[in-house]
Each structure stands twice: as C-alpha cells, then as structure tokens.
MARPAVEX-318157 format. One record per residue (C-alpha): residue in one letter; x, y, z. Coordinates in steps of 0.1 Angstrom, whole numbers, plus 5000, padded with zeros to 4 digits. Layout:
<sites>
residu|px|py|pz
a|X|Y|Z $
...
</sites>
This chain:
<sites>
residu|px|py|pz
m|5069|4776|4981 $
t|5089|4792|5014 $
q|5101|4832|5010 $
c|5108|4858|5033 $
g|5085|4892|5023 $
l|5052|4909|5040 $
s|5020|4911|5034 $
i|5006|4941|5045 $
i|4969|4953|5044 $
v|4965|4990|5049 $
r|4928|5001|5061 $
s|4931|5029|5072 $
g|4927|5065|5057 $
r|4956|5084|5082 $
y|4986|5099|5060 $
e|5008|5075|5085 $
d|4999|5044|5083 $
a|4998|5040|5049 $
h|5033|5060|5044 $
y|5045|5032|5074 $
a|5029|5008|5049 $
l|5051|5027|5022 $
a|5083|5024|5039 $
m|5080|4981|5053 $
a|5074|4975|5017 $
s|5101|4999|5000 $
a|5128|4984|5030 $
a|5121|4944|5025 $
l|5117|4950|4990 $
a|5157|4968|4992 $
v|5169|4937|5010 $
n|5153|4915|4987 $
q|5123|4903|5005 $
s|5087|4902|4983 $
a|5061|4926|5000 $
i|5021|4930|4985 $
l|5005|4959|5000 $
f|4966|4955|4996 $
f|4953|4983|5001 $
t|4911|4982|5012 $
m|4883|5003|5029 $
n|4895|5039|5043 $
g|4930|5023|5030 $
l|4923|5035|4993 $
r|4922|5069|4996 $
a|4957|5066|4996 $
l|4961|5057|4960 $
m|4929|5080|4948 $
s|4938|5103|4922 $
q|4936|5133|4952 $
p|4949|5111|4981 $
a|4920|5120|5005 $
l|4943|5109|5039 $
d|4937|5120|5069 $
g|4973|5144|5084 $
w|4984|5145|5042 $
d|4998|5180|5054 $
h|5025|5160|5076 $
d|5036|5143|5036 $
a|5054|5182|5032 $
l|5069|5180|5067 $
n|5087|5148|5060 $
s|5103|5158|5035 $
q|5115|5191|5047 $
r|5133|5172|5075 $
g|5150|5143|5046 $
v|5128|5115|5055 $
g|5106|5098|5024 $
d|5079|5117|5011 $
f|5049|5093|5004 $
e|5060|5103|4967 $
t|5088|5090|4971 $
l|5082|5062|4988 $
l|5054|5053|4968 $
q|5078|5050|4938 $
a|5102|5032|4953 $
c|5073|5007|4957 $
i|5069|5007|4922 $
e|5104|5005|4910 $
l|5111|4976|4932 $
g|5085|4958|4921 $
a|5056|4952|4952 $
r|5027|4937|4941 $
f|4997|4961|4943 $
i|4962|4946|4953 $
v|4931|4967|4957 $
c|4903|4954|4972 $
e|4870|4946|4957 $
m|4849|4945|4985 $
g|4862|4983|5001 $
l|4863|4989|4965 $
r|4820|4985|4965 $
s|4812|4989|5008 $
l|4827|5029|4998 $
d|4813|5032|4965 $
i|4847|5042|4950 $
d|4851|5038|4915 $
r|4880|5025|4897 $
a|4885|5058|4876 $
s|4894|5072|4910 $
l|4925|5059|4918 $
r|4959|5071|4903 $
t|4965|5050|4869 $
d|5000|5054|4877 $
i|5002|5028|4902 $
p|5004|4988|4888 $
f|4973|4975|4910 $
t|4952|4949|4902 $
i|4915|4950|4917 $
a|4910|4914|4936 $
g|4900|4903|4980 $
i|4910|4883|5000 $
i|4911|4847|4990 $
t|4943|4861|4965 $
l|4959|4882|4996 $
l|4964|4849|5013 $
e|4971|4829|4986 $
e|5000|4844|4976 $
t|5014|4859|5011 $
k|5033|4824|5007 $
p|5048|4803|5041 $
g|5075|4825|5057 $
m|5059|4855|5046 $
h|5048|4885|5074 $
l|5008|4890|5075 $
l|5006|4926|5085 $
e|4980|4944|5092 $
i|4982|4988|5097 $
s|4948|4997|5110 $
</sites>
C-alpha cells in the first residue's frame, strides 16, 4: 500500500532537532499525511518526564516569539494521530527505564524492524541527528 507521509528518526539530544521533528510531523499530519516518530538514543531524552535536551532554554524564546513551543507541537502530534515509537535498543543502550518516560504520550516500545515495516512505500524516511 502506497501512502504519503514521514517516518522521522530522532536520535539527537538537542532541543532544536526534537522540536523540528515535531514541527515536521505535525505539518505532515495537518495535510493528511501520516507521521511516525521513532525516538532512539539521545533523542529519547525528549520523551522523559523531565526533558533533558541540550538547548531546552530556547523553548521559552520560541513561545515568546510566536513559534510553536515543544509542548504545543507534541500535543498537536498526539491529537492528529502521529505514531510514536520508542526504540527498545536505545532504552537498553542508555539504561533508561520506561518509568522515566512521559505517561501522556501513546508510544510503543519496538525496534528498527517495526519502524521499517510501518514506513510504507511512498513515505519518506528521515533522520534528525
């Protein structure tokens, strides 16, 4: 089955990378394309109960400047139906306990094979790192 959309690998622990992944995913969803967000390695820090992203202080500036902040973009992705995948290998590699991740995000813990299976023909696979 061919469909339009994005599968985005987020493996960077930088705020600007996680923020842009959410912006791209929410834009795809807004134009009726699918979006898969695959968080792995340091990108997992974006989904922690207390986000630990380098450059997090820029989030307040984005909000002041009328740019969608992290939480606004994240909620848009959730409400518009983005698929969130948390990489099992990344959790193990960085020794991150699932209990330290946010509970308000409907994510699945899976691996690269699941990401590739869900990235249908016609979708773009992007890595933000």
